[in-house]
C-alpha positions in Angstrom: 35.5 -45.8 12.2 36.6 -46.6 8.6 35.2 -47.5 5.2 35.3 -51.1 4.1 36.6 -52.1 0.7 33.1 -52.5 -0.6 32.0 -49.1 0.9 34.9 -47.5 -0.9 33.5 -48.9 -4.2 29.9 -47.9 -3.3 30.8 -44.3 -2.5 33.5 -43.7 -5.1 31.9 -40.7 -6.6 31.7 -39.0 -3.2 35.2 -39.9 -2.3 36.7 -38.3 -5.4 34.9 -35.0 -4.6 37.3 -32.7 -2.8 34.4 -31.2 -0.9 33.4 -34.6 0.6 36.2 -37.1 0.3 36.8 -39.8 2.9 36.3 -37.4 5.8 32.9 -36.3 4.6 31.9 -39.9 3.8 32.8 -41.0 7.3 30.6 -38.1 8.7 27.8 -39.5 6.6 28.4 -43.0 7.9 28.4 -41.8 11.5 25.2 -39.7 11.1 21.7 -40.7 12.2 18.7 -39.1 10.4 15.0 -39.5 11.2 12.5 -39.1 8.4 8.9 -38.3 9.4 6.7 -40.0 6.9 7.5 -42.5 4.1 5.2 -40.9 1.6 5.6 -38.5 -1.3 8.4 -36.5 0.3 9.9 -39.2 2.4 10.5 -41.6 -0.5 13.0 -39.5 -2.4 14.7 -38.4 0.9 15.0 -42.1 1.9 16.4 -43.2 -1.5 19.0 -40.5 -1.7 20.2 -40.6 1.9 20.4 -44.4 1.6 22.4 -44.1 -1.6 24.6 -41.4 -0.1 25.6 -43.6 2.8 24.0 -42.0 5.8 24.8 -44.7 8.4 21.6 -44.8 10.4 18.2 -43.9 9.0 15.0 -43.8 11.1 11.6 -44.0 9.4 8.3 -43.4 11.2 5.0 -43.9 9.5 1.9 -46.0 10.4 0.4 -46.0 6.9 0.2 -48.9 4.5 1.0 -48.8 0.8 -2.0 -48.0 -1.4 -2.2 -48.3 -5.2 -2.8 -44.5 -5.4 0.6 -43.9 -3.8 2.5 -45.4 -6.7 2.0 -42.4 -9.0 4.6 -40.5 -6.9 6.0 -42.8 -4.2 8.4 -44.7 -6.5 10.2 -46.5 -3.7 7.2 -48.9 -3.7 5.7 -51.3 -6.3 2.5 -53.3 -6.8 4.1 -56.0 -4.7 4.1 -53.7 -1.7 0.4 -52.8 -1.7 -1.1 -53.5 1.7 2.3 -53.6 3.5 3.3 -51.1 6.0 5.3 -48.4 4.3 8.2 -48.5 6.7 8.6 -52.3 6.2 8.4 -52.1 2.4 10.7 -49.1 2.3 13.3 -50.8 4.6 13.2 -54.0 2.5 13.7 -52.1 -0.8 16.3 -49.7 0.5 18.4 -52.5 2.0 18.8 -53.9 -1.5 20.0 -50.5 -2.7 22.6 -50.2 0.1 23.3 -53.1 2.5 25.7 -51.0 4.6 22.9 -48.9 6.2 21.2 -49.5 9.5 17.4 -48.8 9.5 15.3 -48.0 12.5 11.7 -48.6 11.6 8.8 -47.3 13.6 5.3 -48.5 12.5 3.5 -45.9 14.5 2.3 -42.3 14.4 4.5 -39.5 15.6 2.9 -38.2 18.8 3.8 -35.9 21.7 4.4 -39.1 23.7 7.1 -40.6 21.5 8.6 -37.5 19.6 11.2 -36.4 22.2 12.6 -39.9 22.7 12.8 -40.6 18.9 14.4 -37.2 18.1 17.0 -37.6 20.8 18.3 -40.8 19.1 19.0 -39.0 15.8 21.1 -36.0 14.7 18.9 -34.5 12.0 15.1 -34.6 11.5 13.4 -34.5 8.1 9.8 -33.6 8.0 7.8 -35.3 5.2 4.4 -35.0 6.9 1.3 -33.7 5.2 -0.6 -32.0 8.0 -0.1 -28.9 10.1 -0.6 -30.5 13.6 2.3 -32.8 12.9 4.5 -30.0 11.5 4.1 -27.9 14.7 4.8 -31.0 16.8 7.9 -31.8 14.8 9.1 -28.2 15.1 8.7 -28.0 18.8 10.2 -31.4 19.5 13.2 -30.4 17.3 13.7 -27.3 19.3 13.5 -29.1 22.7 16.0 -31.7 21.5 18.2 -29.2 19.7 18.0 -30.9 16.3 18.1 -29.2 12.9 14.9 -29.8 11.0 14.7 -30.1 7.2 11.3 -29.1 6.1 9.4 -29.7 2.8 5.8 -29.3 1.6 3.9 -29.8 -1.6 0.6 -28.5 -3.0 -0.6 -29.4 -6.5 2.3 -28.0 -8.6 4.1 -25.9 -5.9 6.7 -26.9 -3.3 8.6 -25.3 -0.4 11.8 -26.2 1.4 13.6 -24.7 4.4 15.9 -25.7 7.3 14.7 -24.8 10.8 16.5 -24.7 14.1 19.9 -24.9 12.4 22.5 -23.7 14.9 19.7 -22.1 16.9 18.4 -20.4 13.8 14.8 -19.5 12.8 12.1 -22.1 13.3 8.9 -23.2 11.7 6.9 -21.0 14.1 9.0 -18.0 13.2 7.8 -18.4 9.6 4.3 -19.7 10.4 3.4 -18.6 13.9 -0.2 -19.7 13.4 -1.8 -22.5 11.4 -4.2 -21.7 8.5 -7.9 -21.9 9.1 -9.2 -25.5 9.3 -10.2 -26.9 5.9 -8.6 -24.0 4.0 -5.6 -26.0 2.7 -6.6 -29.4 1.3 -4.0 -32.2 1.1 -2.9 -34.1 -2.0 -5.5 -36.9 -1.4 -8.2 -34.2 -1.7 -6.9 -32.0 -4.5 -4.1 -34.0 -6.2 -0.4 -33.4 -6.8 1.9 -33.7 -9.9 3.7 -37.0 -9.6 7.2 -35.6 -10.0 6.8 -32.7 -7.6 7.5 -34.6 -4.3 10.5 -36.2 -6.0 11.9 -32.7 -6.8 11.2 -31.3 -3.3 12.3 -34.4 -1.5 15.6 -34.5 -3.4 16.2 -30.9 -2.3 15.5 -31.9 1.3 18.0 -34.7 1.0 20.5 -32.2 -0.4 20.1 -30.0 2.7 20.8 -33.0 4.9 24.0 -33.9 3.1 25.2 -30.2 3.3 24.5 -30.1 7.0 26.3 -33.4 7.7 29.3 -32.7 5.5 29.6 -29.0 6.3 29.5 -27.8 2.7 27.5 -25.2 0.8 25.0 -22.7 2.3 22.2 -24.3 4.3 18.7 -22.9 3.8 18.5 -21.6 7.3 16.4 -18.4 7.6 15.4 -18.9 4.0 12.3 -20.5 2.3 12.8 -21.8 -1.2 9.6 -21.9 -3.3 9.3 -23.9 -6.5 6.7 -23.9 -9.3 6.8 -27.1 -11.3 4.8 -25.5 -14.2 7.1 -22.6 -14.8 10.3 -23.8 -13.0 10.3 -20.5 -11.2 12.2 -20.5 -7.9 12.3 -17.9 -5.3 14.2 -17.7 -2.0 12.5 -15.6 0.7 14.4 -14.5 3.8 12.9 -14.6 7.3 14.3 -13.8 10.8 14.2 -15.6 14.1 11.5 -14.5 16.4 13.5 -14.1 19.6 10.3 -13.7 21.7 9.1 -17.2 20.8 10.1 -19.7 23.6 9.3 -23.4 23.4 9.7 -25.0 26.8 7.4 -28.0 26.4 5.2 -29.8 23.9 1.6 -28.6 23.5 -1.0 -30.9 25.1 -3.1 -31.0 21.9 -1.6 -30.0 18.5 -4.8 -31.0 16.8 -6.8 -28.5 18.8 -4.1 -25.8 18.2 -4.7 -26.4 14.4 -8.5 -26.2 14.8 -9.1 -29.9 14.5 -11.8 -31.3 16.7 -10.7 -34.2 18.9 -14.1 -34.8 20.5 -15.8 -36.3 17.4 -17.8 -39.4 18.0 -16.3 -42.3 15.9 -17.2 -45.8 14.7 -15.0 -48.3 13.0 -15.9 -50.1 9.8 -16.4 -53.4 11.5 -18.7 -51.8 14.1 -20.7 -50.1 11.4 -21.1 -53.4 9.5 -22.2 -55.2 12.7 -24.5 -52.5 13.9 -28.3 -53.1 13.8 -28.9 -49.4 13.7 -29.7 -47.7 10.4 -27.4 -44.8 9.4 -27.1 -42.4 6.6 -23.7 -42.7 4.9 -21.9 -39.7 3.6 -18.9 -40.2 1.3 -16.7 -37.0 1.1 -14.0 -38.4 -1.2 -13.4 -37.4 -4.8 -15.4 -38.5 -7.8 -12.5 -40.7 -8.9 -12.3 -42.5 -5.6 -16.1 -42.9 -5.5 -16.1 -44.7 -8.9 -13.2 -46.9 -7.9 -14.9 -48.2 -4.7 -17.5 -47.1 -2.2 -19.8 -48.5 0.5 -22.8 -46.5 -0.6 -24.6 -43.5 0.7 -24.8 -39.9 -0.3 -21.7 -38.6 -2.2 -20.6 -35.0 -1.7 -16.9 -34.3 -2.2 -15.4 -32.4 0.7 -14.7 -29.3 -1.3 -18.4 -29.1 -2.3 -19.8 -29.7 1.1 -20.0 -26.1 2.1 -22.6 -25.5 -0.6 -24.3 -28.9 -0.9 -24.9 -29.8 2.8 -28.7 -29.5 2.4 -28.6 -32.6 0.3 -27.8 -34.7 3.3 -30.9 -36.5 4.8 -31.2 -35.8 8.5 -33.8 -38.4 9.5 -31.0 -40.8 10.7 -27.5 -40.4 12.3 -25.0 -39.6 9.6 -21.8 -41.6 9.3 -19.2 -39.6 7.3 -16.5 -41.6 5.6 -13.4 -41.1 3.4 -10.2 -43.2 2.7 -8.5 -42.8 6.1 -10.8 -40.8 8.4 -9.0 -37.5 8.1 -11.2 -35.8 5.4 -14.3 -37.1 7.1 -13.3 -35.3 10.3 -12.9 -32.1 8.4 -16.3 -32.7 6.9 -17.9 -33.0 10.3 -16.2 -29.7 11.4 -17.9 -28.0 8.4 -21.3 -29.6 9.1 -21.1 -28.8 12.8 -21.3 -25.1 11.8 -24.5 -25.8 9.7 -26.6 -26.8 12.7 -27.8 -30.0 11.1 -30.6 -31.7 13.1 -28.8 -35.0 13.3 -25.8 -36.7 14.9 -22.6 -36.8 13.0 -20.3 -39.8 13.3 -16.8 -40.2 11.9 -15.8 -43.5 10.3 -12.6 -44.1 12.2 -9.6 -44.8 9.9 -11.9 -44.7 6.9 -13.1 -47.4 4.5 -9.6 -48.9 4.1 -9.2 -49.7 7.8 
């Protein structure tokens, strides 16, 4: 393997670094990195790994570009709204660096496809936004013996670490159990500072480059925390739990994280064609409600615990949000309130 004349021009600033040079750039070219999610964290990771010359980049995400993404997912533009994120990202990144091969997977990461996908790549980058996927990613990385570069964001705070690096500590060593259901809202529910995923995602990309090139000190056994409001950073050390043994993937990561998988669901098209009357419950934010809604009672998810008595119970209740995730959480809350009615989730939300 060698660098072409054009690649030498493209990567000049790497080549003149003693710590990288041609040998390091060839390592980058030979590497295969899989990014889980092309959202807030995935976008900066993809941009910088593409620019750096990582030879093969895999992207898995089944989501489409929404206008609300553009506040932080700057790999996309208004022209990409409605397109699958992996397709829009691949198209835009190919213009940044035509020497990169992209493997695009327009699907969700599941226990059925994780091991096969991970085995095709050298490093895994987790840009997911839910705990069930994080535990799945962790376990699949362990079973395929791949280093895992982790990042997470919450409002103004971020975290970064590297798991399973040279058989080092894993995500389960740091977080052996998921938080209680509904205790940690995601950015679609509570918001996030637009630049934060750029900062955290860039730090994730930095860890990937260090691992590939064998430079610097990898964040293995360390969790870096970042506060965007104060710029305060801390590094917390943690050890490998030698008693933890992962021998196979769990049968149901959603249930492990306290997410009900038995919820009755209906699609938007089925709802529109149904001759049965339902009570609609919108659990999105006030801003989302004003932008677009399909009617019904409006109680934001975070207020549901205290306002559930406002829900009429004389008809079956169809709970809806943007994608069907928050509505499932809402149903879990309402199931604890013993409402005298049936609760139905709007599958994939109102943008399906």
